[in-house]
C-alpha positions in Angstrom: 0.0 0.0 0.0 1.3 3.4 -0.9 1.9 6.1 1.7 -0.9 8.3 0.2 -3.3 5.4 0.4 -2.5 4.9 4.1 -2.9 8.6 4.8 -6.3 8.6 3.2 -7.4 5.9 5.7 -6.5 7.9 8.8 -9.4 9.7 10.3 -9.8 12.1 13.2 -12.2 10.8 15.8 -12.4 12.2 19.4 -9.4 14.4 18.5 -7.2 11.4 17.8 -5.9 10.1 14.5 -7.2 6.6 14.0 -7.4 3.8 11.5 -10.4 1.6 11.3 -10.0 -2.1 11.9 -11.0 -3.2 8.4 -8.4 -0.8 6.9 -5.7 -2.2 9.1 -6.7 -5.7 8.2 -6.6 -4.9 4.5 -3.2 -3.4 5.0 -1.9 -6.6 6.6 -3.8 -8.7 4.1 -5.8 -10.6 6.8 -9.5 -10.7 7.7 -10.8 -8.1 10.1 -11.9 -10.9 12.5 -8.4 -12.3 12.5 -6.9 -8.9 13.4 -9.4 -8.4 16.2 -8.8 -11.9 17.5 -5.0 -11.4 17.6 -5.4 -8.1 19.4 -7.7 -9.6 22.0 -5.4 -12.5 22.6 -2.4 -10.1 23.1 -4.0 -7.2 25.0 -1.0 -6.9 27.3 1.2 -5.9 24.3 -0.9 -2.8 23.5 -1.3 0.4 25.4 -4.7 0.9 27.0 -5.7 3.6 24.5 -4.7 1.4 21.5 -8.3 0.9 20.5 -11.9 1.9 21.2 -15.3 1.2 19.8 -17.2 3.9 18.0 -20.4 5.2 19.5 -23.7 4.8 17.5 -23.5 8.5 16.6 -19.9 8.2 15.3 -20.9 5.2 13.2 -23.9 7.1 11.7 -21.6 10.0 10.9 -19.0 7.9 9.3 -21.6 6.0 7.2 -23.1 9.3 6.1 -19.7 10.5 5.0 -19.2 7.2 3.1 -16.2 6.3 5.2 -17.7 3.0 6.1 -20.3 1.3 3.9 -22.9 0.4 6.5 -23.6 0.2 10.2 -22.4 -3.4 10.2 
């Protein structure tokens, strides 16, 4: 993946630059569920603020901006 493609997948949410799980999974060429599973199995390796879940309103906003295709 080219640097510009990566930059285009970084979003500001809650005043933090973040990447969405499905974008990271694509970058590493694995399924999203595999990425999430690996993180959950190794939580001690990540800082506490490594990840968070979007609120319903954040999801709605990102869907309306076509950042994510659906609420799923």
